[in-house]
mmCIF file of the C-alpha atoms, coordinates in Angstrom:
data_MODEL
# 
_entry.id   MODEL 
# 
loop_
_atom_site.group_PDB 
_atom_site.id 
_atom_site.type_symbol 
_atom_site.label_atom_id 
_atom_site.label_alt_id 
_atom_site.label_comp_id 
_atom_site.label_asym_id 
_atom_site.label_entity_id 
_atom_site.label_seq_id 
_atom_site.pdbx_PDB_ins_code 
_atom_site.Cartn_x 
_atom_site.Cartn_y 
_atom_site.Cartn_z 
_atom_site.occupancy 
_atom_site.B_iso_or_equiv 
_atom_site.pdbx_formal_charge 
_atom_site.auth_seq_id 
_atom_site.auth_comp_id 
_atom_site.auth_asym_id 
_atom_site.auth_atom_id 
_atom_site.pdbx_PDB_model_num 
ATOM 1   C CA . UNK A 1 1   ? 0.293   0.038  0.053   1.00 0.00 ? 1   UNK A CA 1 
ATOM 2   C CA . UNK A 1 2   ? 0.802   3.656  0.163   1.00 0.00 ? 2   UNK A CA 1 
ATOM 3   C CA . UNK A 1 3   ? 2.300   3.069  3.607   1.00 0.00 ? 3   UNK A CA 1 
ATOM 4   C CA . UNK A 1 4   ? 4.966   0.637  2.232   1.00 0.00 ? 4   UNK A CA 1 
ATOM 5   C CA . UNK A 1 5   ? 8.816   1.504  2.354   1.00 0.00 ? 5   UNK A CA 1 
ATOM 6   C CA . UNK A 1 6   ? 8.771   2.161  -1.377  1.00 0.00 ? 6   UNK A CA 1 
ATOM 7   C CA . UNK A 1 7   ? 6.810   5.422  -0.645  1.00 0.00 ? 7   UNK A CA 1 
ATOM 8   C CA . UNK A 1 8   ? 8.212   8.622  0.900   1.00 0.00 ? 8   UNK A CA 1 
ATOM 9   C CA . UNK A 1 9   ? 5.445   10.929 1.726   1.00 0.00 ? 9   UNK A CA 1 
ATOM 10  C CA . UNK A 1 10  ? 5.633   14.667 1.221   1.00 0.00 ? 10  UNK A CA 1 
ATOM 11  C CA . UNK A 1 11  ? 3.149   17.389 1.052   1.00 0.00 ? 11  UNK A CA 1 
ATOM 12  C CA . UNK A 1 12  ? 2.428   20.711 -0.621  1.00 0.00 ? 12  UNK A CA 1 
ATOM 13  C CA . UNK A 1 13  ? 0.533   23.534 1.140   1.00 0.00 ? 13  UNK A CA 1 
ATOM 14  C CA . UNK A 1 14  ? -0.280  26.714 -0.734  1.00 0.00 ? 14  UNK A CA 1 
ATOM 15  C CA . UNK A 1 15  ? -2.359  29.616 0.809   1.00 0.00 ? 15  UNK A CA 1 
ATOM 16  C CA . UNK A 1 16  ? -2.318  32.751 2.957   1.00 0.00 ? 16  UNK A CA 1 
ATOM 17  C CA . UNK A 1 17  ? -1.771  32.332 6.675   1.00 0.00 ? 17  UNK A CA 1 
ATOM 18  C CA . UNK A 1 18  ? -1.922  28.532 6.593   1.00 0.00 ? 18  UNK A CA 1 
ATOM 19  C CA . UNK A 1 19  ? 1.422   27.099 8.328   1.00 0.00 ? 19  UNK A CA 1 
ATOM 20  C CA . UNK A 1 20  ? 0.034   26.432 11.593  1.00 0.00 ? 20  UNK A CA 1 
ATOM 21  C CA . UNK A 1 21  ? -2.882  24.331 9.915   1.00 0.00 ? 21  UNK A CA 1 
ATOM 22  C CA . UNK A 1 22  ? -0.504  22.801 7.657   1.00 0.00 ? 22  UNK A CA 1 
ATOM 23  C CA . UNK A 1 23  ? 1.638   21.575 10.447  1.00 0.00 ? 23  UNK A CA 1 
ATOM 24  C CA . UNK A 1 24  ? -1.320  18.879 11.103  1.00 0.00 ? 24  UNK A CA 1 
ATOM 25  C CA . UNK A 1 25  ? -0.267  16.878 8.510   1.00 0.00 ? 25  UNK A CA 1 
ATOM 26  C CA . UNK A 1 26  ? 2.794   15.455 10.107  1.00 0.00 ? 26  UNK A CA 1 
ATOM 27  C CA . UNK A 1 27  ? 0.884   13.579 12.656  1.00 0.00 ? 27  UNK A CA 1 
ATOM 28  C CA . UNK A 1 28  ? -0.167  11.126 9.665   1.00 0.00 ? 28  UNK A CA 1 
ATOM 29  C CA . UNK A 1 29  ? 3.550   10.238 8.439   1.00 0.00 ? 29  UNK A CA 1 
ATOM 30  C CA . UNK A 1 30  ? 4.382   13.134 6.536   1.00 0.00 ? 30  UNK A CA 1 
ATOM 31  C CA . UNK A 1 31  ? 8.340   13.213 5.898   1.00 0.00 ? 31  UNK A CA 1 
ATOM 32  C CA . UNK A 1 32  ? 8.440   16.865 4.565   1.00 0.00 ? 32  UNK A CA 1 
ATOM 33  C CA . UNK A 1 33  ? 6.362   19.600 3.692   1.00 0.00 ? 33  UNK A CA 1 
ATOM 34  C CA . UNK A 1 34  ? 6.836   22.192 1.052   1.00 0.00 ? 34  UNK A CA 1 
ATOM 35  C CA . UNK A 1 35  ? 5.139   25.426 2.112   1.00 0.00 ? 35  UNK A CA 1 
ATOM 36  C CA . UNK A 1 36  ? 3.890   28.330 0.077   1.00 0.00 ? 36  UNK A CA 1 
ATOM 37  C CA . UNK A 1 37  ? 2.627   31.025 2.373   1.00 0.00 ? 37  UNK A CA 1 
ATOM 38  C CA . UNK A 1 38  ? 1.802   34.422 0.727   1.00 0.00 ? 38  UNK A CA 1 
ATOM 39  C CA . UNK A 1 39  ? -1.071  36.833 0.573   1.00 0.00 ? 39  UNK A CA 1 
ATOM 40  C CA . UNK A 1 40  ? -1.479  36.592 -3.235  1.00 0.00 ? 40  UNK A CA 1 
ATOM 41  C CA . UNK A 1 41  ? -3.313  33.175 -2.581  1.00 0.00 ? 41  UNK A CA 1 
ATOM 42  C CA . UNK A 1 42  ? -5.901  34.765 0.049   1.00 0.00 ? 42  UNK A CA 1 
ATOM 43  C CA . UNK A 1 43  ? -8.757  34.626 -2.537  1.00 0.00 ? 43  UNK A CA 1 
ATOM 44  C CA . UNK A 1 44  ? -8.526  30.922 -3.571  1.00 0.00 ? 44  UNK A CA 1 
ATOM 45  C CA . UNK A 1 45  ? -8.394  31.627 -7.275  1.00 0.00 ? 45  UNK A CA 1 
ATOM 46  C CA . UNK A 1 46  ? -7.479  28.412 -8.686  1.00 0.00 ? 46  UNK A CA 1 
ATOM 47  C CA . UNK A 1 47  ? -5.461  29.595 -11.839 1.00 0.00 ? 47  UNK A CA 1 
ATOM 48  C CA . UNK A 1 48  ? -2.548  31.100 -9.711  1.00 0.00 ? 48  UNK A CA 1 
ATOM 49  C CA . UNK A 1 49  ? -2.769  27.894 -7.380  1.00 0.00 ? 49  UNK A CA 1 
ATOM 50  C CA . UNK A 1 50  ? -2.498  25.703 -10.303 1.00 0.00 ? 50  UNK A CA 1 
ATOM 51  C CA . UNK A 1 51  ? 0.559   27.718 -11.745 1.00 0.00 ? 51  UNK A CA 1 
ATOM 52  C CA . UNK A 1 52  ? 2.267   27.345 -8.297  1.00 0.00 ? 52  UNK A CA 1 
ATOM 53  C CA . UNK A 1 53  ? 1.447   23.917 -7.820  1.00 0.00 ? 53  UNK A CA 1 
ATOM 54  C CA . UNK A 1 54  ? 2.580   22.951 -11.136 1.00 0.00 ? 54  UNK A CA 1 
ATOM 55  C CA . UNK A 1 55  ? 6.034   24.556 -10.670 1.00 0.00 ? 55  UNK A CA 1 
ATOM 56  C CA . UNK A 1 56  ? 6.490   22.568 -7.227  1.00 0.00 ? 56  UNK A CA 1 
ATOM 57  C CA . UNK A 1 57  ? 5.974   19.182 -8.914  1.00 0.00 ? 57  UNK A CA 1 
ATOM 58  C CA . UNK A 1 58  ? 8.075   20.369 -11.697 1.00 0.00 ? 58  UNK A CA 1 
ATOM 59  C CA . UNK A 1 59  ? 10.781  21.443 -9.458  1.00 0.00 ? 59  UNK A CA 1 
ATOM 60  C CA . UNK A 1 60  ? 10.977  18.209 -7.097  1.00 0.00 ? 60  UNK A CA 1 
ATOM 61  C CA . UNK A 1 61  ? 9.491   15.799 -9.706  1.00 0.00 ? 61  UNK A CA 1 
ATOM 62  C CA . UNK A 1 62  ? 7.522   13.396 -7.366  1.00 0.00 ? 62  UNK A CA 1 
ATOM 63  C CA . UNK A 1 63  ? 6.472   9.848  -8.814  1.00 0.00 ? 63  UNK A CA 1 
ATOM 64  C CA . UNK A 1 64  ? 3.194   10.251 -7.591  1.00 0.00 ? 64  UNK A CA 1 
ATOM 65  C CA . UNK A 1 65  ? 0.790   13.151 -6.700  1.00 0.00 ? 65  UNK A CA 1 
ATOM 66  C CA . UNK A 1 66  ? -2.435  12.874 -4.732  1.00 0.00 ? 66  UNK A CA 1 
ATOM 67  C CA . UNK A 1 67  ? -5.084  15.356 -3.775  1.00 0.00 ? 67  UNK A CA 1 
ATOM 68  C CA . UNK A 1 68  ? -8.402  15.532 -2.073  1.00 0.00 ? 68  UNK A CA 1 
ATOM 69  C CA . UNK A 1 69  ? -11.626 15.455 -4.562  1.00 0.00 ? 69  UNK A CA 1 
ATOM 70  C CA . UNK A 1 70  ? -12.883 18.617 -2.592  1.00 0.00 ? 70  UNK A CA 1 
ATOM 71  C CA . UNK A 1 71  ? -14.808 21.261 -4.628  1.00 0.00 ? 71  UNK A CA 1 
ATOM 72  C CA . UNK A 1 72  ? -11.658 23.284 -4.921  1.00 0.00 ? 72  UNK A CA 1 
ATOM 73  C CA . UNK A 1 73  ? -9.757  20.072 -5.659  1.00 0.00 ? 73  UNK A CA 1 
ATOM 74  C CA . UNK A 1 74  ? -12.059 19.008 -8.472  1.00 0.00 ? 74  UNK A CA 1 
ATOM 75  C CA . UNK A 1 75  ? -11.506 22.336 -10.010 1.00 0.00 ? 75  UNK A CA 1 
ATOM 76  C CA . UNK A 1 76  ? -7.662  22.793 -9.485  1.00 0.00 ? 76  UNK A CA 1 
ATOM 77  C CA . UNK A 1 77  ? -5.833  19.257 -10.099 1.00 0.00 ? 77  UNK A CA 1 
ATOM 78  C CA . UNK A 1 78  ? -7.152  18.937 -13.718 1.00 0.00 ? 78  UNK A CA 1 
ATOM 79  C CA . UNK A 1 79  ? -5.808  22.262 -14.667 1.00 0.00 ? 79  UNK A CA 1 
ATOM 80  C CA . UNK A 1 80  ? -2.409  20.891 -13.088 1.00 0.00 ? 80  UNK A CA 1 
ATOM 81  C CA . UNK A 1 81  ? -2.501  17.763 -14.695 1.00 0.00 ? 81  UNK A CA 1 
ATOM 82  C CA . UNK A 1 82  ? -3.259  19.811 -17.987 1.00 0.00 ? 82  UNK A CA 1 
ATOM 83  C CA . UNK A 1 83  ? -0.189  21.939 -17.367 1.00 0.00 ? 83  UNK A CA 1 
ATOM 84  C CA . UNK A 1 84  ? 2.140   18.897 -16.496 1.00 0.00 ? 84  UNK A CA 1 
ATOM 85  C CA . UNK A 1 85  ? 0.589   17.041 -19.434 1.00 0.00 ? 85  UNK A CA 1 
ATOM 86  C CA . UNK A 1 86  ? 0.149   14.005 -17.545 1.00 0.00 ? 86  UNK A CA 1 
ATOM 87  C CA . UNK A 1 87  ? -2.941  11.908 -16.792 1.00 0.00 ? 87  UNK A CA 1 
ATOM 88  C CA . UNK A 1 88  ? -5.284  12.264 -13.832 1.00 0.00 ? 88  UNK A CA 1 
ATOM 89  C CA . UNK A 1 89  ? -7.738  9.557  -12.366 1.00 0.00 ? 89  UNK A CA 1 
ATOM 90  C CA . UNK A 1 90  ? -10.543 11.460 -10.482 1.00 0.00 ? 90  UNK A CA 1 
ATOM 91  C CA . UNK A 1 91  ? -12.713 10.487 -7.527  1.00 0.00 ? 91  UNK A CA 1 
ATOM 92  C CA . UNK A 1 92  ? -10.501 7.518  -6.567  1.00 0.00 ? 92  UNK A CA 1 
ATOM 93  C CA . UNK A 1 93  ? -11.751 4.928  -3.886  1.00 0.00 ? 93  UNK A CA 1 
ATOM 94  C CA . UNK A 1 94  ? -8.806  3.001  -3.611  1.00 0.00 ? 94  UNK A CA 1 
ATOM 95  C CA . UNK A 1 95  ? -5.104  3.313  -3.945  1.00 0.00 ? 95  UNK A CA 1 
ATOM 96  C CA . UNK A 1 96  ? -2.397  0.709  -3.981  1.00 0.00 ? 96  UNK A CA 1 
ATOM 97  C CA . UNK A 1 97  ? 1.325   0.208  -5.126  1.00 0.00 ? 97  UNK A CA 1 
ATOM 98  C CA . UNK A 1 98  ? 2.124   -2.583 -7.654  1.00 0.00 ? 98  UNK A CA 1 
ATOM 99  C CA . UNK A 1 99  ? 5.300   -3.571 -5.927  1.00 0.00 ? 99  UNK A CA 1 
ATOM 100 C CA . UNK A 1 100 ? 6.685   -5.248 -9.110  1.00 0.00 ? 100 UNK A CA 1 
ATOM 101 C CA . UNK A 1 101 ? 6.355   -2.472 -11.641 1.00 0.00 ? 101 UNK A CA 1 
ATOM 102 C CA . UNK A 1 102 ? 6.123   0.440  -8.697  1.00 0.00 ? 102 UNK A CA 1 
ATOM 103 C CA . UNK A 1 103 ? 3.333   1.771  -10.167 1.00 0.00 ? 103 UNK A CA 1 
ATOM 104 C CA . UNK A 1 104 ? 0.117   3.380  -8.799  1.00 0.00 ? 104 UNK A CA 1 
ATOM 105 C CA . UNK A 1 105 ? -2.701  1.554  -9.067  1.00 0.00 ? 105 UNK A CA 1 
ATOM 106 C CA . UNK A 1 106 ? -5.952  3.961  -9.115  1.00 0.00 ? 106 UNK A CA 1 
ATOM 107 C CA . UNK A 1 107 ? -9.259  2.415  -8.127  1.00 0.00 ? 107 UNK A CA 1 
ATOM 108 C CA . UNK A 1 108 ? -12.612 4.329  -8.896  1.00 0.00 ? 108 UNK A CA 1 
ATOM 109 C CA . UNK A 1 109 ? -16.206 3.583  -9.553  1.00 0.00 ? 109 UNK A CA 1 
ATOM 110 C CA . UNK A 1 110 ? -17.775 3.821  -13.230 1.00 0.00 ? 110 UNK A CA 1 
ATOM 111 C CA . UNK A 1 111 ? -20.707 3.221  -14.983 1.00 0.00 ? 111 UNK A CA 1 
ATOM 112 C CA . UNK A 1 112 ? -22.707 4.765  -12.322 1.00 0.00 ? 112 UNK A CA 1 
ATOM 113 C CA . UNK A 1 113 ? -20.855 2.630  -9.558  1.00 0.00 ? 113 UNK A CA 1 
ATOM 114 C CA . UNK A 1 114 ? -21.677 -0.668 -10.992 1.00 0.00 ? 114 UNK A CA 1 
ATOM 115 C CA . UNK A 1 115 ? -18.017 -1.482 -11.825 1.00 0.00 ? 115 UNK A CA 1 
ATOM 116 C CA . UNK A 1 116 ? -14.667 -0.864 -10.135 1.00 0.00 ? 116 UNK A CA 1 
ATOM 117 C CA . UNK A 1 117 ? -11.923 0.302  -12.873 1.00 0.00 ? 117 UNK A CA 1 
ATOM 118 C CA . UNK A 1 118 ? -8.308  0.058  -11.805 1.00 0.00 ? 118 UNK A CA 1 
ATOM 119 C CA . UNK A 1 119 ? -6.196  2.686  -13.991 1.00 0.00 ? 119 UNK A CA 1 
ATOM 120 C CA . UNK A 1 120 ? -2.641  3.221  -14.471 1.00 0.00 ? 120 UNK A CA 1 
ATOM 121 C CA . UNK A 1 121 ? -0.512  5.920  -15.600 1.00 0.00 ? 121 UNK A CA 1 
ATOM 122 C CA . UNK A 1 122 ? 2.231   4.107  -17.819 1.00 0.00 ? 122 UNK A CA 1 
ATOM 123 C CA . UNK A 1 123 ? 4.510   6.506  -18.895 1.00 0.00 ? 123 UNK A CA 1 
ATOM 124 C CA . UNK A 1 124 ? 3.719   10.282 -18.091 1.00 0.00 ? 124 UNK A CA 1 
ATOM 125 C CA . UNK A 1 125 ? 4.631   11.696 -14.726 1.00 0.00 ? 125 UNK A CA 1 
ATOM 126 C CA . UNK A 1 126 ? 3.593   12.291 -11.939 1.00 0.00 ? 126 UNK A CA 1 
ATOM 127 C CA . UNK A 1 127 ? 0.844   9.732  -11.624 1.00 0.00 ? 127 UNK A CA 1 
ATOM 128 C CA . UNK A 1 128 ? -1.918  11.788 -10.385 1.00 0.00 ? 128 UNK A CA 1 
ATOM 129 C CA . UNK A 1 129 ? -5.081  11.089 -8.797  1.00 0.00 ? 129 UNK A CA 1 
ATOM 130 C CA . UNK A 1 130 ? -7.740  12.707 -6.760  1.00 0.00 ? 130 UNK A CA 1 
ATOM 131 C CA . UNK A 1 131 ? -9.634  10.742 -3.894  1.00 0.00 ? 131 UNK A CA 1 
ATOM 132 C CA . UNK A 1 132 ? -12.947 10.944 -2.719  1.00 0.00 ? 132 UNK A CA 1 
ATOM 133 C CA . UNK A 1 133 ? -13.522 12.569 0.914   1.00 0.00 ? 133 UNK A CA 1 
ATOM 134 C CA . UNK A 1 134 ? -13.990 9.926  3.778   1.00 0.00 ? 134 UNK A CA 1 
ATOM 135 C CA . UNK A 1 135 ? -13.151 6.775  1.802   1.00 0.00 ? 135 UNK A CA 1 
ATOM 136 C CA . UNK A 1 136 ? -9.365  6.451  3.397   1.00 0.00 ? 136 UNK A CA 1 
ATOM 137 C CA . UNK A 1 137 ? -8.823  5.781  7.142   1.00 0.00 ? 137 UNK A CA 1 
ATOM 138 C CA . UNK A 1 138 ? -7.400  8.675  8.863   1.00 0.00 ? 138 UNK A CA 1 
ATOM 139 C CA . UNK A 1 139 ? -4.367  6.957  11.063  1.00 0.00 ? 139 UNK A CA 1 
ATOM 140 C CA . UNK A 1 140 ? -2.318  8.915  13.153  1.00 0.00 ? 140 UNK A CA 1 
ATOM 141 C CA . UNK A 1 141 ? 1.417   8.206  13.431  1.00 0.00 ? 141 UNK A CA 1 
ATOM 142 C CA . UNK A 1 142 ? 2.761   10.701 15.378  1.00 0.00 ? 142 UNK A CA 1 
ATOM 143 C CA . UNK A 1 143 ? 1.112   12.134 18.446  1.00 0.00 ? 143 UNK A CA 1 
ATOM 144 C CA . UNK A 1 144 ? 1.587   15.719 20.129  1.00 0.00 ? 144 UNK A CA 1 
ATOM 145 C CA . UNK A 1 145 ? 3.092   18.729 19.099  1.00 0.00 ? 145 UNK A CA 1 
ATOM 146 C CA . UNK A 1 146 ? 6.444   18.157 17.528  1.00 0.00 ? 146 UNK A CA 1 
ATOM 147 C CA . UNK A 1 147 ? 9.338   20.276 16.207  1.00 0.00 ? 147 UNK A CA 1 
ATOM 148 C CA . UNK A 1 148 ? 8.797   19.912 12.542  1.00 0.00 ? 148 UNK A CA 1 
ATOM 149 C CA . UNK A 1 149 ? 10.529  23.323 11.647  1.00 0.00 ? 149 UNK A CA 1 
ATOM 150 C CA . UNK A 1 150 ? 13.550  21.108 10.045  1.00 0.00 ? 150 UNK A CA 1 
ATOM 151 C CA . UNK A 1 151 ? 11.056  19.219 8.034   1.00 0.00 ? 151 UNK A CA 1 
ATOM 152 C CA . UNK A 1 152 ? 9.624   22.234 6.469   1.00 0.00 ? 152 UNK A CA 1 
ATOM 153 C CA . UNK A 1 153 ? 10.822  23.860 3.127   1.00 0.00 ? 153 UNK A CA 1 
ATOM 154 C CA . UNK A 1 154 ? 9.578   27.167 2.732   1.00 0.00 ? 154 UNK A CA 1 
ATOM 155 C CA . UNK A 1 155 ? 9.228   28.191 -0.811  1.00 0.00 ? 155 UNK A CA 1 
ATOM 156 C CA . UNK A 1 156 ? 9.553   32.083 -1.894  1.00 0.00 ? 156 UNK A CA 1 
ATOM 157 C CA . UNK A 1 157 ? 7.527   33.018 -5.110  1.00 0.00 ? 157 UNK A CA 1 
ATOM 158 C CA . UNK A 1 158 ? 7.837   36.365 -7.088  1.00 0.00 ? 158 UNK A CA 1 
ATOM 159 C CA . UNK A 1 159 ? 4.464   37.801 -6.563  1.00 0.00 ? 159 UNK A CA 1 
ATOM 160 C CA . UNK A 1 160 ? 4.524   39.481 -10.001 1.00 0.00 ? 160 UNK A CA 1 
ATOM 161 C CA . UNK A 1 161 ? 4.711   36.131 -11.701 1.00 0.00 ? 161 UNK A CA 1 
ATOM 162 C CA . UNK A 1 162 ? 1.184   35.514 -10.244 1.00 0.00 ? 162 UNK A CA 1 
ATOM 163 C CA . UNK A 1 163 ? -1.698  37.526 -11.452 1.00 0.00 ? 163 UNK A CA 1 
ATOM 164 C CA . UNK A 1 164 ? -4.884  36.021 -11.989 1.00 0.00 ? 164 UNK A CA 1 
ATOM 165 C CA . UNK A 1 165 ? -7.050  36.218 -15.067 1.00 0.00 ? 165 UNK A CA 1 
ATOM 166 C CA . UNK A 1 166 ? -10.149 36.517 -12.798 1.00 0.00 ? 166 UNK A CA 1 
ATOM 167 C CA . UNK A 1 167 ? -11.406 39.768 -11.337 1.00 0.00 ? 167 UNK A CA 1 
ATOM 168 C CA . UNK A 1 168 ? -12.827 39.223 -8.008  1.00 0.00 ? 168 UNK A CA 1 
ATOM 169 C CA . UNK A 1 169 ? -15.866 41.635 -7.308  1.00 0.00 ? 169 UNK A CA 1 
ATOM 170 C CA . UNK A 1 170 ? -16.757 40.586 -4.062  1.00 0.00 ? 170 UNK A CA 1 
ATOM 171 C CA . UNK A 1 171 ? -17.625 37.826 -1.458  1.00 0.00 ? 171 UNK A CA 1 
ATOM 172 C CA . UNK A 1 172 ? -20.885 36.790 -0.120  1.00 0.00 ? 172 UNK A CA 1 
ATOM 173 C CA . UNK A 1 173 ? -21.495 34.190 2.540   1.00 0.00 ? 173 UNK A CA 1 
ATOM 174 C CA . UNK A 1 174 ? -24.187 31.667 1.186   1.00 0.00 ? 174 UNK A CA 1 
ATOM 175 C CA . UNK A 1 175 ? -26.967 30.780 4.026   1.00 0.00 ? 175 UNK A CA 1 
ATOM 176 C CA . UNK A 1 176 ? -28.632 27.537 3.099   1.00 0.00 ? 176 UNK A CA 1 
ATOM 177 C CA . UNK A 1 177 ? -29.182 24.250 4.802   1.00 0.00 ? 177 UNK A CA 1 
ATOM 178 C CA . UNK A 1 178 ? -27.380 22.111 2.461   1.00 0.00 ? 178 UNK A CA 1 
ATOM 179 C CA . UNK A 1 179 ? -26.019 18.879 3.797   1.00 0.00 ? 179 UNK A CA 1 
ATOM 180 C CA . UNK A 1 180 ? -22.950 17.127 2.726   1.00 0.00 ? 180 UNK A CA 1 
ATOM 181 C CA . UNK A 1 181 ? -23.675 13.552 2.835   1.00 0.00 ? 181 UNK A CA 1 
ATOM 182 C CA . UNK A 1 182 ? -19.911 12.444 2.816   1.00 0.00 ? 182 UNK A CA 1 
ATOM 183 C CA . UNK A 1 183 ? -19.922 14.014 6.470   1.00 0.00 ? 183 UNK A CA 1 
ATOM 184 C CA . UNK A 1 184 ? -22.257 11.180 7.733   1.00 0.00 ? 184 UNK A CA 1 
ATOM 185 C CA . UNK A 1 185 ? -21.605 7.841  8.519   1.00 0.00 ? 185 UNK A CA 1 
ATOM 186 C CA . UNK A 1 186 ? -25.138 6.350  8.309   1.00 0.00 ? 186 UNK A CA 1 
ATOM 187 C CA . UNK A 1 187 ? -26.823 7.308  4.959   1.00 0.00 ? 187 UNK A CA 1 
ATOM 188 C CA . UNK A 1 188 ? -30.518 6.124  4.706   1.00 0.00 ? 188 UNK A CA 1 
ATOM 189 C CA . UNK A 1 189 ? -31.480 6.064  1.026   1.00 0.00 ? 189 UNK A CA 1 
ATOM 190 C CA . UNK A 1 190 ? -34.540 5.766  -1.207  1.00 0.00 ? 190 UNK A CA 1 
ATOM 191 C CA . UNK A 1 191 ? -35.463 5.537  -4.684  1.00 0.00 ? 191 UNK A CA 1 
ATOM 192 C CA . UNK A 1 192 ? -38.699 5.767  -6.986  1.00 0.00 ? 192 UNK A CA 1 
ATOM 193 C CA . UNK A 1 193 ? -40.037 2.884  -5.234  1.00 0.00 ? 193 UNK A CA 1 
ATOM 194 C CA . UNK A 1 194 ? -41.113 4.599  -2.554  1.00 0.00 ? 194 UNK A CA 1 
ATOM 195 C CA . UNK A 1 195 ? -44.029 6.138  -4.739  1.00 0.00 ? 195 UNK A CA 1 
ATOM 196 C CA . UNK A 1 196 ? -43.387 9.756  -4.455  1.00 0.00 ? 196 UNK A CA 1 
ATOM 197 C CA . UNK A 1 197 ? -41.432 12.271 -2.278  1.00 0.00 ? 197 UNK A CA 1 
ATOM 198 C CA . UNK A 1 198 ? -43.986 12.792 0.693   1.00 0.00 ? 198 UNK A CA 1 
ATOM 199 C CA . UNK A 1 199 ? -43.203 9.113  1.509   1.00 0.00 ? 199 UNK A CA 1 
ATOM 200 C CA . UNK A 1 200 ? -39.295 10.349 2.326   1.00 0.00 ? 200 UNK A CA 1 
ATOM 201 C CA . UNK A 1 201 ? -40.465 11.737 5.622   1.00 0.00 ? 201 UNK A CA 1 
ATOM 202 C CA . UNK A 1 202 ? -40.559 8.053  7.041   1.00 0.00 ? 202 UNK A CA 1 
ATOM 203 C CA . UNK A 1 203 ? -36.720 7.845  5.732   1.00 0.00 ? 203 UNK A CA 1 
ATOM 204 C CA . UNK A 1 204 ? -36.116 11.279 7.847   1.00 0.00 ? 204 UNK A CA 1 
ATOM 205 C CA . UNK A 1 205 ? -37.468 9.787  10.870  1.00 0.00 ? 205 UNK A CA 1 
ATOM 206 C CA . UNK A 1 206 ? -35.083 6.516  10.490  1.00 0.00 ? 206 UNK A CA 1 
ATOM 207 C CA . UNK A 1 207 ? -31.830 8.575  9.488   1.00 0.00 ? 207 UNK A CA 1 
ATOM 208 C CA . UNK A 1 208 ? -32.637 10.758 12.783  1.00 0.00 ? 208 UNK A CA 1 
ATOM 209 C CA . UNK A 1 209 ? -32.743 7.728  14.887  1.00 0.00 ? 209 UNK A CA 1 
ATOM 210 C CA . UNK A 1 210 ? -29.687 6.427  13.556  1.00 0.00 ? 210 UNK A CA 1 
ATOM 211 C CA . UNK A 1 211 ? -27.826 9.992  13.742  1.00 0.00 ? 211 UNK A CA 1 
ATOM 212 C CA . UNK A 1 212 ? -27.569 9.803  9.655   1.00 0.00 ? 212 UNK A CA 1 
ATOM 213 C CA . UNK A 1 213 ? -29.171 11.573 6.832   1.00 0.00 ? 213 UNK A CA 1 
ATOM 214 C CA . UNK A 1 214 ? -31.477 10.962 4.080   1.00 0.00 ? 214 UNK A CA 1 
ATOM 215 C CA . UNK A 1 215 ? -30.215 10.116 0.387   1.00 0.00 ? 215 UNK A CA 1 
ATOM 216 C CA . UNK A 1 216 ? -31.822 9.412  -2.785  1.00 0.00 ? 216 UNK A CA 1 
ATOM 217 C CA . UNK A 1 217 ? -31.194 7.811  -6.171  1.00 0.00 ? 217 UNK A CA 1 
ATOM 218 C CA . UNK A 1 218 ? -30.374 9.737  -9.070  1.00 0.00 ? 218 UNK A CA 1 
ATOM 219 C CA . UNK A 1 219 ? -33.849 8.301  -10.737 1.00 0.00 ? 219 UNK A CA 1 
ATOM 220 C CA . UNK A 1 220 ? -35.874 9.727  -7.697  1.00 0.00 ? 220 UNK A CA 1 
ATOM 221 C CA . UNK A 1 221 ? -34.069 13.024 -7.742  1.00 0.00 ? 221 UNK A CA 1 
ATOM 222 C CA . UNK A 1 222 ? -34.718 13.500 -11.587 1.00 0.00 ? 222 UNK A CA 1 
ATOM 223 C CA . UNK A 1 223 ? -38.364 12.617 -10.862 1.00 0.00 ? 223 UNK A CA 1 
ATOM 224 C CA . UNK A 1 224 ? -38.807 15.356 -8.169  1.00 0.00 ? 224 UNK A CA 1 
# 
């Protein structure tokens, strides 16, 4: 697996005022952190993040690069892969190392989740994949607050080279009750067999008892 001696784990953190939060990654077996902490990244604009990340990858040449398939990761990482001219397997649910060939086996659902496909990147480097949130177990290896300064490489940038093509007009916090089902361990799901949206109230009662959340099949959602 990815915890094997074949793999040396490093991470890249890019943002503004992020050093303190980035140190938490060392609890999970991180060997080295490459840190770009600069106010130019305060607005989370993916074009300059992609440029910075691609430059770090080009400089240090990792064999494998992984990222979370978050809303920002799903936008950012395809841009990075395009800059680097390498492949990308999105939304992986499983990762393994082929010890003989020393390549990354990237597994993800396909055809509506009915089939699991394992994908490899034969020639281009790095081998890139994004991973669905909450599908991998988080296992702490180092406890407490250690002194990690000697394991951080601070990367300075020339701000003039990171001009965004976007014009940020303003920000507004969206107030809604949208629920991210990936945050829950229990999902009570229904489909068209329930016979109508009013029947989903039964699922809500069960989900509340189980401290979970209600889900629905695509067919049920499309039917309203």
